[in-house]
Each structure stands twice: as C-alpha cells, then as structure tokens.
C-alpha positions as CSV (number, residue, x, y, z in Angstrom):
1,M,-15.8,-9.3,31.5
2,I,-13.6,-6.2,30.4
3,K,-16.9,-4.2,32.5
4,F,-15.1,-5.4,35.7
5,I,-11.5,-5.4,35.1
6,I,-12.3,-1.1,33.9
7,P,-13.6,-0.2,37.1
8,A,-11.0,-2.3,38.8
9,V,-8.2,-0.3,37.2
10,I,-10.1,3.4,37.3
11,V,-10.0,2.6,41.6
12,F,-6.1,1.1,41.5
13,L,-5.1,4.1,39.7
14,I,-6.7,6.5,41.8
15,V,-5.0,4.9,44.6
16,L,-2.3,4.5,43.4
17,F,-1.6,8.4,42.4
18,W,-3.9,9.6,45.4
19,E,-1.5,11.9,46.6
20,K,0.0,13.8,43.3
21,I,-4.4,14.0,42.5
22,T,-4.8,15.9,45.9
23,E,-1.7,18.4,44.8
24,F,-2.6,18.9,41.8
25,A,-6.9,20.1,43.1
26,E,-4.5,21.6,46.0
27,K,-2.5,24.0,43.9
28,K,-4.3,24.5,40.7
29,L,-7.8,24.1,41.5
30,N,-8.0,25.3,45.0
31,I,-11.1,23.0,45.9
32,K,-11.6,20.7,48.0
33,L,-10.9,17.4,48.0
34,N,-13.5,16.2,49.5
35,Y,-16.6,17.2,47.0
36,I,-14.6,15.5,44.4
37,V,-14.1,12.4,46.5
38,V,-17.9,12.1,47.7
39,S,-18.5,13.2,43.6
40,S,-16.2,9.9,42.5
41,I,-17.3,7.6,44.5
42,I,-21.3,8.7,43.5
43,V,-19.9,8.1,39.9
44,F,-17.9,5.2,40.4
45,I,-21.5,3.1,42.0
46,A,-23.8,4.4,39.2
47,V,-20.7,3.4,36.2
48,V,-20.4,0.0,38.4
49,L,-25.0,-0.7,37.7
50,L,-25.1,0.6,34.9
51,L,-22.2,-1.9,33.7
52,L,-23.8,-4.8,35.6
53,N,-27.1,-3.8,33.9
54,Y,-25.7,-4.1,30.3
C-alpha cells in the first residue's frame, strides 16, 4: 500500500509547488526547466515500475 502512496504524494507536491520550483530553477540554477521535467518524469516512471515489481 505504501508503494502506491509515496509516488502519489511526490507527484502531488510537485504539482502543488510547481511555480516555486520553476522560480528557484531559473534564479539560482540558471537551468532550463524542460530538462528537469523530462528527467523527473523518467525517474518517476522508473520508481513506480520498480515498486510495482517488488
């Protein structure tokens, strides 16, 4: 049950604080956020698949 709740909470927090995350990335890191979004989606999918297998 926990393996389904943890990824859902992580996605919810990302959606909730998306504007603050983008502002931080633009001001402090000077990184285009598209790369971060793509990599985080890939990591999220990998985590969900690993949790479903174990």
